[in-house]
N, C-alpha and C positions, 0 to 999 in steps of 0.2 A: 514498623510497617505502614503506620497511618500517614507517612510522609509521601506514599506511593500517590496519593490524589493531590498532593500539592506539586506535583510536577507539571510541566506544560503538555506532555505527550505520555500516553500510557497504551501499550500495545498489548492486547490480550489475544494469545494464541493457544494452540494445542490440537491435539488429534481431532478428527471430526467426529461428533456425537458425545463428546464429554460434557458439553452445557457452556462452552466458552461465551457463546451469545448472550445466553442468559446472564452470564456473570459480568460480562460486559457492560449490559444493559443496567443491572442491578447497581454496579459501582457507578455508573453515570449518575442514576438516581440518587444515589448516596452522596456523590460530591455535590450534586446540586442542592439536595437538602442542606448542605453546610454553607451554601451561599457563593458557591464556585460557579461560573457561567460555563456549562459544558457543551460540547458536541460529541455526540457518540457517533462513529461512522463506520458502515460495514463495507470492507474491502473485498467479502468473498462475493465472487459471481453468482454462487448460490446462495442468493440473500434469504436469512431468515431473521434478522433484526426487526423488520416490520411485523413479523408474525408474532415476536415475542412481545412487543409493545402493543399488538393489536391494532396497528394503525397503518394505513397506506403511507409509505415513504417512496421518495424519489432522489434525484441527484442533486435536489435543492434542500436546505435544512428546512424542518417543520418542526414547530414548537410543540413540545408535549408535556411540558410542565415549567412553572416557572423556573429559569437558568438552564432549561434543558432542550437542546434541540437534538435531532436526528436526521441522518441522511443516508442513503445506499448508494453507492457509486456504481453506475452502470457502465461496464467496458465498452459496450457497444457505441453508447452515446459519446464516451469520451474518444473512441477511435474516430468516429464521424467528425467530432469538433477538430480533432487534430488534423485530419486529412483536409478539411475545408481551409484550416489555415495555411497547409502546405499548398495547396491549390491557389490560394488568394496570391501567396507569394510569387508562385510560378507563373502566374499569369502576366507578371511584369517582364519577364524575361522569355516568356514562349511565343514564337509568331502565330498567329490565328489558326493556321493550316494543321498545325501541331497539338492543338488543345484537346482535340477529340481522343488523340492517341494518348495523351498525358494522363486525362481524365479516366481512360479505361485502364491505365496501369495505376491509378490510385484506387480504383474500384477493386482490382486484383489483391491489392496489398493488404484490403481488410481482412482477408482470410490468411495472410501469411503467418506462419509459427511465430509466436512473441509479440504480435501487434497488440493483441489486447493487453497483455502484462506490460508493456511499455507504456501504453495510455493509461492503464490503473496506476503504474509508478509514478508517471507525472502529475497525476490528480493528488496523489497521495504527498508527493514531494512539495507541492503548492500549499497544501494544507498544513505540512509540518513546518513549513518555513515561513509561511506568511506572517507579516508584522500586523497583527490585528487587535484593537482593543475589544474585539467581541466577544472573544473566548478565552477562559484562563485557562481551561483543560481540553484537549482534544483526546477521546478514547476511542482507539481503531480496534474493532472487531474484525481480526484478520482472518484469510482463510486457513484452512489446514496447514499443519506446520511444513510439509516440504514446499508448499507454494509460498508461504511466508519467507522461507530461507532464500528462494531464488528471487523473490521481490526485493529482499534486502541486499541480495548480491549483485543486482542489475546497475546499481551507480558507477561499480568499477567497469562492468562489462560495456556500459554505455559510454563511459568517459573514453575507454580505449577505442570503441568503434568512433567516436566523435574525433578523435585525435587522428585517426586514419582517414576520415573524410576530409578533414583540415589539411592533412599533408597532401593528399590528392588534390585538393582545391589549390594549394600553393603550386603545386607541380603544373597543374593546369593553367594557373596565371602565368608562370614562368614559359610554359610553351607557347601560350597566346602572344606573349610579347616577342618570341622568338618568330612566331610565324608573321608577325605584323612586320617585323623587320624584314623578311626575306620576301614578302609578297609586293610585287610591284604595285605603285599606287593606281596606275592607270590600265593595268592589265588584269582586273577583276573580272570573272566570269559571273555576270550576273543572272544567267539561265542557271547556275549551279542551284541544287536544293538546299545547299547551306548558306546561300547569299540571301540576304535580306535588303531591298534596296532602301527600306525605312530606316534602317539603322547600320552603323558600322559594329560588326559582329565583335571585333577584337576590341574596339573601345568600351562595348558593352560588357566584354568579359570581366574586365576589373571591377565593375560595378555588382555584377552577378555574384562574382567571387567573393566580394565583401560581404553582400547580403547574407549569402549563405554562410559563411564564416561567423558572422555575428549572431545568426540564428544557433547554430551548432553551440558556440561558446557559451551562448545565455542557457542552453539546455543542460551543458556540462556543469556549469556553475550551480543551477537549480538542483542536479542530482547529487553533486558534492556537498552543498550546503544541507540538504536534507540527511545525508549519510553523517555528517558531523554532527548534526541536531540527534540523531538515533545513538550516535556513540556517546553523547554527553550526559553522565548519569545525573548531573543536576537539572537537566531539561527533560530527559526520556528515561523511562524503565519498561521491562517486559515482564510479563505476568503470564505463567504457563498454567492452564487449566487441565487436570488430568482425573481420572477416576482410579480407585484401587483394583486395577486389572493389568493383566500382564502386557497387552499391546501399548495401552497408552503409558505405562510406566517405561517401556524400552523407548518409545519414540520421544518422551519427555526428557529421558537421560541423553539420547543422541542429541536433542535439539538444544538443549542447554549447553552442552559442551561444543556445538558448532557456533553458537552465538557467542560464547566465550572466547572461542579461538578467532571470531571475526571482531573482537572487540565492542561487541554490543553488551551492555549491562541487562543482566536478569535480576529482578529485585526479588522475586517470591515465586513459589509454585502453590496452587491451591487445589486441595484434594476434594473433589465434588463427589456426592452421591454416597456418602458412608452410610451404612445401615444403622439407624437409629438403635440406640440401646435398649429403647421401649418395645422394638419390633419382637415379636414373639412366634413361635412355632417352630416345628423340626426342622423344616426346610430353612428358614432364616438363620436358624442357629448353625447349621452346616454351612451355609454362606458365609456367616460372620467368621467361623473358623478359618476358612480361605481367605477372606478378606484380611484377617489379622496377620496372614503372612505376607500380603501384600503391602499393608500398611508399614510393617517393620521393613519391608524392601525399599519402599520410598524413603523412609527415615534414613536408612542407610546409604542409599545412592544418591539422595539429594540433600544430605546434611548439612552442606554450606548454605541453604536457603530456608527462609521461613516456609512452614508447610502447614497452615491453618486448614481446619477440615470444615465441611460443611455436610449435614445430614441428607440423604435422601428425603424429598419432600413426597407428601400424599397426592399432591395434584400436579397437572402439567404447569408450567411456568409461561402464562400468557396474560397480559393485561397490566396496567399500572398498579393496581392494588397488589397484586401478588409480588411484583418487583419491588413494591415499597417495604413489603414483608422480608424479602431476602435481602434488601438493602440493609434492614435492621439486624439480620443474621451475620452479616459481612463486618458490621460494625462491632458486634459482640466477638467476631472472630480476630479482630485488631485492626481491620481496616480504618 
């Protein structure tokens, strides 16, 4: 399991509230302490990575320790940057009188379902596929499991959507050629709202189609490259964090099965917040009896994966000092 931190990509996921952000941060600290150049990235819109490190984080990497940077992806900022790129491209092909309407449509699309997820995926894909000498390991602190599974399935959906647009573009290009052939050269109505005396719309159609097609194909390549990287066990692994409780166990078992069916490698599970042996009192004794049943269930239902355990700590996890202590515990657990 030590090889987990030797990969280029590590995805840390799990049900909300099980401590996956703390584990992602501590694993990043552990890898950085071994001399690896590490970037830890929060992809959860409800960020808590900065809270765990007790540092202000943004969409740009911030140095926290030697060899360790961190950032929190801001979905709103990613959407805005993407829309600005689209507007910049569309300005080349939109007549001035239509720009206000085009920008209004862009503003409305900010709130469209899936817009944030698509922008978030694009940033993650760029991080996962970038050829860079800056980092040896990128640790992704992912959103709760359901969101993560949707995020990982988006490349196929985006590829299909892109292919549909490209098909439509090809048909538009063919239609434009037909219209160009059928329209008399000297009989064009320049008062038509679709006519632009500054340019020949039909000749511009080919350029516009090519530009849109190139953009869509580049996005499709990016998403598929990211998917291939995620599927490659020599490059990428997934670690699930759970606690010995009924709901986290159920969700982890379902998620491991879903990722396995999707061809995404799961390296291990990490059982967090196990009641320490030295904890005493009748209440904790009874809780430990129940916990023993859940631990046995984890061993039974996740027997194909390593299942190291970490004890519950007496304090909250916040700040580099306690993260370094937690990193030592992870090393003792076999990471």
